[in-house]
N, C-alpha and C positions, 0 to 999 in steps of 0.2 A: 408274302414271302413265298418264293418258289420252292418246290419240293424236289429232292433227289432221293431216289430209292437205292439203297445198297443191297446188292444181291447176296446177302449173307444173314445168318442168325448169330454170328460170332460176336458176342458183346465186347470182347477185348478189342477186336479189330474195329468195330463200330465206334467205340469210345476214342480210339487212337485217331481215326479219320475225322471225327467230329472235333477233336481238339486241334488238329492241324488246320482245319478249315473254319475254325470258330469265328473268324472275323468277316466271313462272307455272309451276305444276306440270303442264306439258304436254310431250309429245314431239311436236315439229313435224317432219313428214316432207314430202318432195316426191315427185313421180312416179317419180324415179329410184330411190327407196328401196323401192318396193312392186311392181315388175314392170311388165308391158306393159299399157298402156291406149291406146285409140285417141285420136288427136289430136282435140281439139274445135275445130271451125271457128268462128272468131270473126267471125261475120257480122252481129252486132247493129249497130243504128244508134246505140247509146249505150254508155258505159262500164258502166252498170247492166245492160243486156241481156246484154252479153258476160260479165260477172262471174257473173250468175245461171246462165247456160247452162253455163259451165265448172264451177262448183261443184256444180250439180245433177247433171250428167252423171257427174262423177267420184265423187260421194257414192253414187249408185245403183250404179255399176259396182264400187266398192271395198268398200262396206259400212261405210265410215269417214266420220265427220263431216268435211266438206271445206270448204276456204276458197279462194276465187278472188279475185284482185286484178286488176282491169283499170284501167290507169292511162295517162295520156298528157298531152301538152303542148297547151295551147289558146292560140293566138296571135291577139290581137285584129285586127291589121292583115291577117291571112290568113283572116279570116272563121271563126276557130275551128280552122283546120287547125294541125297535122296530126291532132289529136283522136284518134278511135278507130284511126286509121291510123298512129299515132306510131311503132310498132315496124317498120313496113314502108313508111315515107314515101317512101323512094327505091327501093322495089321489094320483092318478096316475101322475098328473101334478103339484104336490105340490112344492112350493118354499122352500128354506131353512128356511125362516122366518115362514112359515106356519107349517113346521115340528117342528120347535123349540117351537112354540106356543102350538101345540098339546101336545108335551112332557111335557111342564110346566103345562098345564091344568090337565093332567093325574096324575102329581106328586104333585098337590096342596094339602097342608096339610101334606106332608111327611117331617118328621124332618130331619135336616142336617145329623145326624148320620146314617140315613137309606137311603141315596141317592147314595150308591155305584154304580159304573158303570165301564165299560171298553170299549174301542174301540178295535175291532178285525179286522185283515186284513189277507186275504188268497190270495196268489198270485200263479197262475198256469202259467207255461212256457211250451208251446207245440210246437213241430215241425210239418211241413206239413205232415210228414210221420206217425204221430200219437203218438210219444213219448211225455209223459207229466210228469212233476215234479211239486210238490206243496210244498210251505213253508208257515208258519204262524207266525204272530206277534201280540202282544197285549200290551195295555197300560192301567194300572189301574188308577182310579180316582173317581170323584164324580160329580154329576149334581148340579149346583148352583141354587139359587132361581130366578136369573134373568140373562139375557145376559150381557156379559162384553167383550169389544174389538170389533174391526172391521176387523181384519185380518182373514186369513184362509177361511174356507167354511163349509157348513153343520152344524153340531152341535158344532163346535169349540167354539162359544161364551158361551156355557153352560157347557162345559167340563173342569174341573180343574184336571190336572194330579196329581197323588200322590206326596206329598212333595213339591208342587208348590202353590204359592199364586196368580198365574196368570192363566187365561184360555188359551186354545190353541190359541184363537183368539188374545190374548195379547202378546204371545211369538213371538220372531223373527222367520222367517222361519228356520234358522239354529238351534235354540234351540228346536223348535218343531220337526224337522226332526231327531234330535239326540235321542229323547225319544219316538216318536210316534209309533203307531202300524205299520204304513206303513214303517217307517224308520227301525224298527226292522226286518220286513219281507224282506225288500230290502237288508239289510246287509247279509242275508242268500242267497239271489238270485244272488248276484254278481258273485261268482265263477260258479254257475250253468249256467248263461248266457254265460260266456266265454267258458265253456266246450261245450255247445250246438252249439255255433258258430264254434268252431274248428271241430266239427263232421259234420257240415252242408256241 
């Protein structure tokens, strides 16, 4: 079985990716499975820059084909924020709850029809030799007035995908993965992973 190393220690993200790609003959690891690697500073100005930097750095350091996901929430009325700063919107060590509270505070008074947003996911797959491919996915929706649901992670309790009356945090993992930004990107990355493994 071929190995793919996820350039993350995020257990929620790892589990979500493993679930979406569960039918592939791949062993999907994350950084906690393979020892000590230096943290990659996510200082890019776009999801794509951050994903490529993380995947390339870890692939070269580990000698294993690596995949990095940089995702975030883009809110129209906030000029695209939190964007690449989604995970640290309320500060470097912010919790999901603190990030959600900051988002709701900044959107206080914004009418329902002006709360459009989308989740964006950029996935880079890089080989130790330096070959890198990138795919993108997105999911349109809006930000609710208050949190709903206890599933998922990040901004899921505030994000209602288009045509749904439930937040990401209220959907089952299967329903969320079928429409999510990460699910859309991973659908594109399936063949790419298999091709890279055959070439490795």
